[in-house]
FIMARMI-459230 format. One line per field, with one value per residue: residue number from 1; x, y, z of N, C-alpha, C in turn. Coordinates in steps of 0.05 Angstrom, whole numbers, plus 32768, in hexadecimal, padded with zeros to 4 digits. Example, Ala and Ser with C-alpha at 12.3 -4.5 7.8 and 13.67 -1.06 7.14 Angstrom:
seq: [1,2]
n_xx: [8108,8101]
n_yy: [7F8E,7FD3]
n_zz: [809C,808E]
ca_xx: [80F6,8111]
ca_yy: [7FA6,7FEB]
ca_zz: [809C,808F]
c_xx: [8108,8102]
c_yy: [7FBE,8001]
c_zz: [809C,809D]
***
This chain:
seq: [1,2,3,4,5,6,7,8,9,10,11,12,13,14,15,16,17,18,19,20,21,22,23,24,25,26,27,28,29,30,31,32,33,34,35,36,37,38,39,40,41,42,43,44,45,46,47,48,49,50,51,52,53,54,55,56,57,58,59,60,61,62,63,64,65,66,67,68,69,70,71,72,73,74,75,76,77,78,79,80,81,82,83,84,85,86,87,88,89,90,91,92,93,94,95,96,97,98,99,100,101,102,103,104,105,106,107,108,109,110,111,112,113,114,115,116,117,118,119,120,121,122,123,124,125,126,127,128,129,130,131,132,133,134,135,136,137,138,139,140,141,142,143,144,145,146,147,148,149,150,151,152,153,154,155,156,157,158,159,160,161,162,163,164,165,166,167,168,169,170,171,172,173,174,175,176,177,178,179,180,181,182,183,184,185,186,187,188,189,190,191,192,193,194,195,196,197,198,199,200,201,202,203,204,205,206,207,208,209,210,211,212,213,214,215,216,217,218,219,220,221,222,223,224,225,226,227,228,229,230,231,232,233,234,235,236,237,238,239,240,241,242,243,244,245,246,247,248,249,250,251,252,253,254,255,256,257,258,259,260,261,262,263,264,265,266,267,268,269,270,271,272,273,274,275,276,277,278,279,280,281,282,283,284,285]
n_xx: [7D02,7CF9,7D10,7D46,7D58,7D91,7DA8,7DCD,7DC6,7D9C,7D9D,7D6C,7D5E,7D85,7D74,7D46,7D5E,7D76,7D48,7D36,7D60,7D58,7D28,7D3C,7D54,7D85,7D8C,7D9D,7DC0,7D9E,7DAF,7DD2,7DCF,7DD8,7E0E,7E28,7E1C,7E36,7E6A,7E78,7E58,7E4E,7E4F,7E21,7DEC,7DAE,7D7B,7D46,7D05,7CD8,7CD7,7CD2,7CF4,7D1D,7D4C,7D8B,7DCF,7E0E,7E4E,7E82,7EB9,7EF7,7F25,7F58,7F64,7F44,7F03,7EBD,7E85,7E40,7DFB,7DE1,7DA8,7D6F,7D2C,7CFC,7CD4,7CED,7D19,7D49,7D4A,7D74,7D7E,7D9D,7DD1,7DDB,7DE0,7E0D,7E33,7E35,7E48,7E7B,7E93,7E97,7EBC,7EE9,7F2E,7F3B,7F64,7F52,7F13,7EE0,7EAA,7E6F,7E50,7E10,7DF8,7DD9,7DEA,7E1F,7E35,7E27,7E46,7E77,7E78,7E82,7EB6,7EC5,7EE9,7EE9,7EF6,7EEE,7EBF,7E8A,7E68,7E29,7E1A,7DEB,7DD8,7DC3,7DB7,7DD9,7DB7,7DC4,7DF5,7E36,7E71,7EAE,7EF4,7F1F,7F4D,7F41,7F46,7F1E,7F01,7EE0,7ED9,7ED6,7EF0,7F24,7F5D,7F4E,7F72,7F8E,7F67,7F5C,7F8D,7F90,7F63,7F73,7F97,7F76,7F53,7F4C,7F58,7F60,7F2C,7F19,7EF1,7EC4,7EC7,7ECA,7E95,7E7A,7E86,7E70,7E3A,7DF2,7DD4,7DFC,7E32,7E75,7EB0,7EF3,7F2F,7F67,7FAC,7FE3,7FE0,7FD9,7FAE,7F8A,7F61,7F1E,7ED7,7E93,7E51,7E11,7DCE,7D9E,7D6D,7D57,7D65,7DAA,7DE7,7E2A,7E65,7E9D,7EC4,7EFF,7F3B,7F77,7F7C,7F58,7F4A,7F48,7F20,7EF5,7EEE,7EDF,7EAF,7E91,7E8C,7E70,7E40,7E29,7DF2,7DCA,7D8C,7D75,7D54,7D60,7D7C,7DBB,7DEA,7E20,7E50,7E7B,7EBC,7EC6,7EF7,7F14,7F21,7F23,7EFE,7ECF,7ECB,7EC4,7E92,7E72,7E7C,7E61,7E2E,7E16,7DF1,7DF7,7DDB,7DD8,7E02,7E35,7E61,7EA0,7EBA,7EE7,7EFA,7F30,7F6C,7F73,7F6D,7FA0,7F97,7F98,7F79,7F70,7F68,7F39,7EFB,7EC7,7EA8,7E9D,7E6F,7E40,7E37,7E5C,7E8C]
n_yy: [7E4A,7E85,7E99,7EC5,7EFE,7F21,7F62,7F99,7FD7,800E,8056,8065,8037,803A,8067,8051,802B,804F,8065,8038,8033,8061,8052,802C,8049,8061,8093,80AE,80DE,8112,811A,80F2,80C4,80CC,80DB,80B1,8089,8098,8091,805B,803C,8007,7FED,7FE4,7FBD,7F9A,7F6F,7F49,7F2C,7F0D,7F3E,7F63,7F8F,7F76,7F75,7F96,7FAB,7FCC,7FD1,7FF1,8003,8021,8030,7FFE,7FE2,7FEA,7FE4,7FEE,7FD8,7FE1,7FF6,7FC5,7FA6,7F81,7F7A,7F7A,7F50,7F29,7F15,7EE8,7EBF,7EB4,7ED7,7F04,7EF0,7EE3,7F16,7F28,7F07,7F1A,7F4E,7F41,7F2B,7F57,7F75,7F58,7F4B,7F79,7F90,7F9F,7FA4,7FCB,7FD3,7FEA,7FCF,7FC6,7FB5,7F86,7F6B,7F60,7F2D,7F0F,7F27,7F19,7EE2,7EE0,7EED,7F20,7F4D,7F6C,7FB2,7FE6,8009,8034,806D,8088,80C9,80F8,813B,817F,81BB,81FB,8228,825C,828E,8275,8288,8289,827D,82B7,82B1,8288,8260,824E,823B,823C,81FD,81F1,8219,820E,81EF,81B4,818B,8192,8186,8150,8138,813E,8120,80EE,80DE,80CD,80A8,8067,8065,8087,80B3,80D8,80DD,80D9,80FF,8134,8140,8137,8161,818A,8183,8190,81B9,81B5,81C1,81CE,81D0,81E6,81E7,820F,8210,8237,823E,820A,81D1,81B9,819B,8185,8188,8171,8184,816A,816A,813E,8108,810F,8149,815A,813C,8134,812A,8117,8123,8138,8146,8166,8168,816B,81A1,81B9,8199,81A7,81DE,81D9,81BC,81E3,8209,81EA,81E3,8214,823F,821B,820C,8208,81DD,81BD,8180,815F,812D,8101,80D0,80B2,8098,806B,8060,808E,80B5,80EC,80FF,80E7,8100,8134,8133,8126,8153,817A,816D,8145,8109,80C1,809D,806D,8033,8019,7FE9,7FEF,7FC4,7F96,7F74,7F4E,7F74,7FA2,7FE6,8015,804E,8093,8094,80B8,80E7,80E4,80FA,80F6,80C7,80C0,80A8,8073,8052,8056,805A]
n_zz: [7F71,7F4F,7F0D,7F08,7EE6,7ED4,7EC5,7EA9,7ECA,7EB5,7EB6,7ECB,7EE7,7F0F,7F2A,7F40,7F62,7F85,7F9D,7FB7,7FDB,7FF9,8012,8033,8059,804E,803A,8007,7FDC,7FB7,7F84,7F78,7F56,7F1B,7F1C,7F35,7F0F,7EDF,7EEE,7EE9,7EBD,7EB0,7EDF,7EFE,7F13,7F09,7F21,7F07,7F0B,7EE2,7EC7,7EF0,7F1B,7F4E,7F6B,7F78,7F6A,7F6F,7F50,7F4D,7F26,7F33,7F0B,7F01,7F30,7F5E,7F79,7F8A,7FAF,7FB2,7FBE,7FC8,7FC9,7FD6,7FC5,7FF9,7FF9,7FDB,7FF4,8012,7FEE,7FCF,7FA5,7FAB,7FAC,7F77,7F61,7F7C,7F65,7F30,7F3B,7F4F,7F23,7F01,7F1D,7F1A,7F20,7F3C,7F70,7FA1,7FBF,7FD8,8007,802A,805D,8078,80BA,80B8,808B,808F,809F,8073,804A,805F,8057,8022,8020,8031,805B,809A,80A2,80BB,80E5,80CF,80E5,80DF,80E9,8101,80FD,810E,80E9,80F4,80F8,80FB,80E8,80E2,80FF,80E4,80F4,80F1,80D4,80B3,8079,8056,8019,7FD8,7FBC,7F86,7F6E,7F6F,7F4E,7F2A,7F2B,7F5A,7F80,7F73,7F7D,7FB5,7FC4,7FB2,7FD8,8000,7FEF,7FD2,7F9A,7F5B,7F4C,7F27,7EFF,7F1C,7F47,7F34,7F1C,7F4B,7F6F,7F54,7F53,7F51,7F84,7FAA,7FD7,7FD6,7FF7,8005,802D,8039,8049,8050,801A,8006,7FFB,8031,803E,802C,8020,8012,800C,8001,7FE8,8003,8008,803A,8059,8058,803F,8053,8034,800C,8049,8052,8075,808D,80C4,8104,810E,80DA,80C4,80E5,80D9,80A3,80A8,80C3,809A,8074,808E,808E,8083,808B,80A9,80ED,80F3,80CA,80B3,80B2,809B,80A7,8097,80C0,80C9,80FC,8110,810E,813F,8149,8125,8137,816A,815A,8140,816B,818C,816E,817A,815E,8151,8153,811D,80FE,80F2,80C6,80A9,808E,805F,803F,8004,7FEF,7FEF,8026,8021,8032,8054,806A,80A0,80CA,80B1,8097,809D,808E,8065,801E,8005,8014,7FEA,7FBF,7FD8]
ca_xx: [7D0A,7CF4,7D28,7D4F,7D67,7DA2,7DB0,7DD9,7DB2,7D9A,7D9C,7D52,7D60,7D95,7D62,7D35,7D6E,7D79,7D2F,7D36,7D73,7D4B,7D15,7D4B,7D5F,7DA0,7D8B,7DAF,7DBE,7D8A,7DBC,7DE7,7DCD,7DE6,7E2B,7E30,7E19,7E4B,7E84,7E7D,7E3E,7E4C,7E52,7E08,7DDD,7D93,7D70,7D29,7CF5,7CC1,7CD8,7CD0,7D0D,7D1C,7D66,7D9F,7DEA,7E21,7E6A,7E8F,7ED6,7F07,7F3E,7F5B,7F6B,7F31,7EE6,7EAC,7E6B,7E2A,7DDF,7DD9,7D8D,7D5B,7D11,7CF5,7CC5,7CFD,7D31,7D4D,7D45,7D8D,7D81,7DB4,7DEA,7DDF,7DE9,7E29,7E44,7E39,7E5A,7E96,7E9E,7E9E,7ED3,7EFF,7F48,7F40,7F74,7F43,7EF7,7ED4,7E8D,7E66,7E3B,7DFE,7DFC,7DCB,7DF7,7E3C,7E3C,7E24,7E5E,7E8E,7E77,7E8D,7ED2,7ECB,7EF4,7EE3,7F0B,7EE7,7EA3,7E82,7E51,7E19,7E13,7DD6,7DDA,7DB1,7DC4,7DDD,7DA1,7DCF,7E0F,7E4D,7E88,7EC7,7F0C,7F27,7F63,7F38,7F4A,7F09,7EFD,7ED0,7EEA,7ED6,7F01,7F3F,7F63,7F44,7F89,7F94,7F52,7F60,7FA5,7F89,7F50,7F81,7FA4,7F62,7F42,7F5F,7F5C,7F58,7F0F,7F14,7ED8,7EAF,7EC9,7EC4,7E78,7E70,7E89,7E61,7E1E,7DDE,7DCD,7E13,7E46,7E8F,7EC3,7F0E,7F3D,7F83,7FC0,7FFB,7FDB,7FD5,7F95,7F8D,7F48,7F06,7EBE,7E7D,7E36,7DFD,7DB2,7D96,7D50,7D51,7D7B,7DC3,7DFC,7E44,7E79,7EB0,7ED0,7F1B,7F4A,7F91,7F79,7F3E,7F45,7F40,7F06,7EE1,7EE8,7ED0,7E94,7E83,7E85,7E5C,7E26,7E1F,7DD9,7DB7,7D7B,7D78,7D43,7D69,7D8D,7DD1,7DF4,7E3C,7E59,7E95,7ECB,7EC8,7F14,7F1F,7F17,7F1F,7EE5,7EBA,7EC7,7EB9,7E75,7E65,7E7E,7E4C,7E14,7E0A,7DEB,7DF9,7DC1,7DDC,7E1D,7E3B,7E7D,7EB0,7EC5,7EF8,7F02,7F4C,7F7D,7F67,7F7D,7FAC,7F8F,7F9C,7F5E,7F6E,7F61,7F1F,7EE7,7EAE,7EAB,7E8E,7E54,7E40,7E32,7E74,7EA4]
ca_yy: [7E65,7E90,7EA1,7EE1,7F09,7F38,7F74,7FB3,7FEC,8028,806B,8063,8021,8043,8078,803F,8021,8065,8066,8021,803A,8074,8044,801C,805C,8069,80B0,80B6,80F9,8115,811B,80DD,80AF,80D0,80DC,8095,807A,809E,8088,8040,8034,7FEA,7FE2,7FE4,7FA5,7F97,7F55,7F4A,7F13,7F13,7F5A,7F74,7F92,7F6B,7F77,7FA7,7FAD,7FDB,7FC8,8007,8001,8039,8026,7FE1,7FD6,7FEE,7FE5,7FF2,7FCC,7FEF,7FF2,7FA9,7FA7,7F6F,7F82,7F6A,7F37,7F16,7F0F,7ECD,7EAB,7EB1,7EE9,7F16,7EE2,7EE6,7F31,7F2A,7EF9,7F2D,7F63,7F36,7F27,7F72,7F7F,7F44,7F57,7F8E,7F86,7FA6,7FAB,7FD4,7FD5,7FF2,7FBC,7FCA,7FA0,7F6D,7F5E,7F5C,7F11,7F06,7F2F,7F0A,7EC8,7EE4,7EF3,7F3B,7F50,7F85,7FC6,7FF8,8012,804F,8075,809D,80DD,810B,8154,8194,81D3,820E,823B,8278,8290,826B,829A,827A,828C,82CC,82A7,8270,8260,823F,8245,822C,81E8,81F0,822E,8203,81DE,8199,8179,8195,8177,8134,8130,813B,810A,80D4,80D7,80C4,8094,8052,8066,809F,80B4,80F2,80DE,80DC,8115,814E,8145,8137,817B,819E,817B,81A4,81BB,81AC,81D5,81C1,81E3,81DE,81F8,8213,8218,8240,823A,81EE,81C6,81AA,818C,818E,817A,8176,8181,8167,8166,8122,8104,811D,815B,815B,812A,813F,8115,8111,8138,8131,815D,815F,8165,8172,81BD,81BE,818C,81B7,81F6,81D1,81B6,81FC,8214,81D9,81E5,822F,8243,8206,8213,81F8,81C5,81AD,816B,8156,8113,80FC,80B5,80B7,8080,8069,805E,80AA,80BF,8109,8103,80DF,8114,814C,812F,8128,816F,8189,8164,8132,80EF,80AA,8094,8050,802E,8005,7FE0,7FED,7FA9,7F95,7F5C,7F52,7F85,7FB9,7FFE,8024,806A,80A3,8095,80CF,80FE,80DF,8101,80ED,80B9,80CD,809B,8056,8043,8056,805C]
ca_zz: [7F6F,7F34,7EFE,7F0B,7ECF,7EDD,7EB0,7EB1,7ECF,7EA8,7ECA,7ED7,7EFA,7F25,7F39,7F50,7F78,7F99,7FAC,7FCA,7FF0,800B,8022,8047,806C,8047,8035,7FF2,7FD2,7FA2,7F69,7F77,7F41,7F01,7F21,7F39,7EF7,7ECB,7EF8,7EDE,7EB4,7EAF,7EFA,7F0D,7F0B,7F14,7F1D,7F02,7F08,7ED1,7EC0,7F07,7F2A,7F69,7F79,7F6B,7F76,7F5F,7F52,7F3E,7F24,7F31,7EFF,7EFF,7F49,7F74,7F73,7FA2,7FAD,7FC0,7FB4,7FCA,7FD4,7FCB,7FCE,8011,7FF4,7FCC,8003,801C,7FD9,7FC0,7F8F,7FB0,7FA5,7F5A,7F5C,7F85,7F50,7F1A,7F45,7F51,7F08,7EF6,7F2B,7F19,7F1C,7F50,7F87,7FB9,7FBB,7FF1,800A,8044,8063,808F,80CD,80B1,8074,8093,809F,8057,803B,8069,804B,8007,8023,8039,8076,80A8,80A4,80D1,80E6,80C8,80F4,80D3,80FD,80F9,810B,8106,80E1,810A,80FA,80FB,80DA,80F1,80FB,80E1,80FD,80DF,80C4,80A4,805C,8049,7FFE,7FC7,7FB2,7F69,7F65,7F6F,7F37,7F2F,7F30,7F77,7F8E,7F6D,7F8C,7FD2,7FC6,7FAE,7FF2,8013,7FE2,7FC7,7F7D,7F4D,7F45,7F1B,7EF0,7F30,7F5A,7F28,7F1C,7F67,7F7C,7F45,7F51,7F5A,7FA1,7FBA,7FE0,7FD7,8003,800B,8040,8031,805C,8042,7FFD,7FFF,8003,804A,8043,801D,8027,8000,8017,7FEB,7FF0,8004,800B,8053,8060,8049,8045,8050,802D,8021,8059,8057,8080,8099,80E1,810E,810B,80BF,80C1,80F4,80C9,808B,80B1,80C8,8081,8067,809C,808A,8074,8092,80BF,8106,80F1,80B4,80BC,80A1,80A2,809F,809D,80CC,80D0,8119,8117,8111,8159,8147,8116,8149,817F,814D,813C,8186,8194,8160,8183,814B,815E,8141,8111,80FB,80EA,80B3,80AB,8075,805C,8027,7FF7,7FE6,8000,8034,801A,8048,8051,8082,80AC,80DB,80A0,808A,80B0,8083,804C,8009,8004,801A,7FD1,7FAE,7FE8]
c_xx: [7D06,7D0F,7D2D,7D5F,7D77,7DAC,7DBF,7DC3,7DB3,7D9B,7D81,7D51,7D6F,7D84,7D4F,7D45,7D73,7D60,7D2D,7D49,7D67,7D37,7D22,7D57,7D7B,7DA2,7D9F,7DAC,7DAA,7D96,7DD2,7DE7,7DDC,7E05,7E36,7E31,7E2F,7E67,7E8C,7E62,7E39,7E4D,7E39,7DF6,7DC1,7D88,7D51,7D1E,7CDC,7CC0,7CD7,7CEA,7D0A,7D36,7D79,7DBA,7DFB,7E3D,7E7B,7EAD,7EE2,7F22,7F3F,7F5E,7F57,7F15,7ED7,7E90,7E57,7E0F,7DD7,7DBE,7D7D,7D40,7D08,7CE7,7CD5,7D17,7D31,7D46,7D5E,7D91,7D99,7DCE,7DF0,7DEA,7E06,7E3C,7E4A,7E4C,7E77,7EA3,7EA7,7EB7,7EEB,7F19,7F4F,7F50,7F64,7F27,7EEB,7EB6,7E87,7E4D,7E2A,7E00,7DF0,7DD8,7E14,7E45,7E3A,7E3D,7E76,7E8F,7E83,7EAA,7ED9,7ED4,7EEE,7EFB,7F06,7EC9,7EA0,7E68,7E43,7E10,7DFE,7DD9,7DC6,7DC2,7DC6,7DC6,7DAA,7DEA,7E24,7E65,7EA2,7EDE,7F15,7F3D,7F5B,7F3C,7F37,7F04,7EEA,7EE1,7EEC,7EE7,7F1E,7F44,7F5B,7F5B,7F90,7F80,7F56,7F78,7F9F,7F76,7F5F,7F90,7F90,7F4E,7F54,7F65,7F56,7F3A,7F08,7EFA,7EC0,7EB0,7EC2,7EA6,7E6D,7E71,7E79,7E43,7E0B,7DDA,7DE3,7E24,7E60,7EA3,7EDE,7F19,7F5B,7F93,7FDA,7FF8,7FD7,7FBB,7F9A,7F73,7F32,7EEE,7EA8,7E63,7E22,7DE2,7DAB,7D78,7D47,7D69,7D92,7DD5,7E17,7E58,7E83,7EB7,7EEC,7F2A,7F63,7F8F,7F5E,7F37,7F3B,7F25,7EEF,7EDA,7ED8,7EB3,7E84,7E7A,7E6F,7E41,7E1A,7E05,7DC4,7DA6,7D7E,7D68,7D4C,7D7E,7DA4,7DDD,7E11,7E44,7E77,7EA3,7ED0,7EE5,7F21,7F13,7F12,7F04,7ECD,7EB5,7EBD,7E9B,7E67,7E66,7E68,7E30,7E06,7E05,7DEE,7DDD,7DC2,7DFA,7E1F,7E58,7E8A,7EBE,7ED4,7EFB,7F1E,7F5B,7F6C,7F78,7F88,7FA7,7F95,7F82,7F5A,7F67,7F46,7F0A,7ECB,7EB2,7E98,7E72,7E57,7E3E,7E4C,7E8D,7EAB]
c_yy: [7E6F,7E99,7EBE,7EE8,7F21,7F47,7F8B,7FC7,8002,803D,806B,804D,802A,8057,8068,8034,8036,8068,804F,8027,804E,8066,8033,802E,8065,8086,80B9,80D3,80FB,8113,8106,80CC,80B5,80D1,80C0,8086,807F,8096,806D,8035,8016,7FDD,7FE1,7FCD,7FA4,7F7C,7F58,7F2E,7F1A,7F31,7F6D,7F76,7F87,7F6E,7F88,7FA4,7FBE,7FD0,7FDB,8003,801D,8030,8008,7FD3,7FD8,7FF0,7FE8,7FE7,7FDB,7FE8,7FD5,7FA8,7F91,7F77,7F6F,7F50,7F22,7F0E,7EF2,7EB8,7EA8,7EC4,7EFC,7F0A,7EE4,7F02,7F34,7F1D,7F0C,7F44,7F59,7F33,7F42,7F7C,7F6C,7F53,7F6E,7F82,7F8B,7FAE,7FB3,7FD3,7FDF,7FE1,7FC5,7FB2,7F85,7F5E,7F58,7F3F,7F05,7F0E,7F1F,7EEE,7EC9,7EEC,7F0F,7F3C,7F6B,7F98,7FDA,7FFF,802F,8056,808C,80B0,80F0,8124,8169,81AC,81E7,8222,8258,8277,8286,827D,8289,828A,82A0,82C3,8290,8274,824D,824B,8232,8217,81E9,8207,8225,81F2,81C1,8186,817A,8184,8159,8129,812B,8123,80EF,80CB,80C9,80B0,8080,8054,8081,809E,80CF,80F3,80DF,80F7,8130,8153,8145,8152,8191,8197,8191,81A2,81B1,81C4,81C6,81D6,81D6,81EF,81F8,8219,821E,823A,821E,81E3,81B4,819B,8196,817D,8182,8171,817F,8163,8148,8120,8111,812F,815B,8144,8139,8128,811A,8128,812D,814A,8154,815A,816E,818F,81C4,81B1,819D,81D0,81EF,81CA,81CF,8209,8205,81DB,8201,822F,822E,820F,81FF,81DE,81B3,8198,8167,813D,8110,80E0,80B7,809C,8080,8068,8079,80B7,80DD,810F,80FD,80F5,812E,814A,8132,8144,8180,8180,8151,8117,80D8,80A1,8076,804C,8018,7FFD,7FE1,7FD2,7FA8,7F78,7F60,7F63,7F9B,7FD1,800B,8042,8079,80A8,80AE,80E9,80FB,80E3,80FA,80E0,80C5,80C2,807E,8045,8040,805A,8078]
c_zz: [7F52,7F28,7F01,7EF2,7ED9,7EC5,7EBB,7EB5,7EBA,7EBE,7ED9,7EEC,7F13,7F36,7F4A,7F67,7F8D,7FA9,7FC0,7FE1,8003,801D,8038,805C,8066,8041,801F,7FE9,7FBA,7F86,7F67,7F5E,7F28,7F05,7F25,7F1F,7EE3,7ED4,7EED,7ED4,7EB3,7ECA,7F0B,7F01,7F18,7F0D,7F1B,7F02,7EF9,7ECB,7ED7,7F15,7F46,7F78,7F69,7F79,7F63,7F64,7F41,7F3E,7F23,7F26,7F01,7F1A,7F5F,7F6A,7F8D,7F9C,7FBD,7FB5,7FB5,7FD8,7FC6,7FD6,7FE4,800B,7FE5,7FDB,800C,8008,7FC7,7FA9,7F92,7FA8,7F87,7F53,7F65,7F71,7F39,7F22,7F46,7F36,7EFC,7F03,7F2B,7F12,7F2E,7F68,7FA1,7FB1,7FD6,7FF0,8026,804A,807B,80A0,80C5,809B,8079,8093,8083,8047,8045,805D,802E,8009,802B,8056,8081,80A8,80BB,80D0,80DB,80D8,80E5,80EA,80F0,810A,8100,80FC,80F7,810D,80FB,80EE,80ED,80EB,80FB,80EC,80E8,80CC,80B2,8086,804E,802D,7FEF,7FBA,7F93,7F5D,7F63,7F56,7F3D,7F36,7F4E,7F88,7F8B,7F7C,7FA9,7FD5,7FC4,7FC7,8004,8008,7FD3,7FAA,7F73,7F46,7F39,7F0C,7F03,7F3E,7F4D,7F26,7F39,7F73,7F6D,7F44,7F5A,7F78,7FB3,7FC1,7FE4,7FE0,8007,8021,8039,804A,804D,8024,7FF4,800A,801C,8051,8030,8025,8014,800F,8000,7FF7,7FEE,8008,8025,8059,804D,8051,8041,804B,8011,8033,8060,8061,808D,80B7,80EA,810A,80EF,80BA,80CE,80E4,80B0,8092,80B7,80AE,8073,8074,8099,807A,807A,80AA,80D6,8105,80DA,80BE,80A8,80AC,8097,80A8,80A6,80D2,80EF,8122,8119,8129,8159,8139,8128,815E,8173,8149,8157,8191,8187,8168,8170,815A,814A,8137,810A,80F4,80D5,80B7,808F,8075,8041,801E,7FEB,7FFA,800D,802E,8034,8043,806B,8091,80BE,80CC,8092,809F,80A7,8069,8037,8007,800B,8000,7FC0,7FBD,7FF0]
***
């Protein structure tokens, strides 16, 4: 086996990893990389052989207690040689001390993660849908609003209920990214849900989508789909354990594209899964 050198990624390296992810069918957002990178610049690793990139992994820390592993990719011609294990070791070292580490494993890698101690939490189903092609009429009483018009503290408080750690340094640039639409829904003046639509390699990705109930999620999805042509595609990663989310996707005529499994090392975070209609990303949780 040739010698593998592992280094911290540059932003250019992360852009390469995103291209690899697109070739694997993950359909990352067009503007994901710089937001991901600034969340934890020391949490991205690349393996090289003779200077050539052959493997990547991310291990992003959110504070001291929670981390998330993503971008685990080995170039096809270098697979099954143990190089991925070296990357996992570096990721584990960076996340040392975290009480909980999450990851989303594609089907082919779930047994590999299990060998490293990861336990199954729930399935995520990638749903694909088409834009409405016409204006969607929201209920007259709908309190859909621009998310960025709300105080950031309000948004962060709601997000913290649905994510295992504070991620203020991630969420603020996420909702302000180019080619994105970020909406909230109010009830009696209080935030009852929010969602973000971003441009991806193919169509759009919607995530996160958090809401108090199915009615609020449905209104948010209607707002997030506004302006999309009938031939434009959008995608959402839905926790299969949220039956309301699954039925909403099916009601909208969305079809399953693939599935992954949320897995955890250490403690499994306790979250209100009935309020999580779409996860933010497969790479950072």
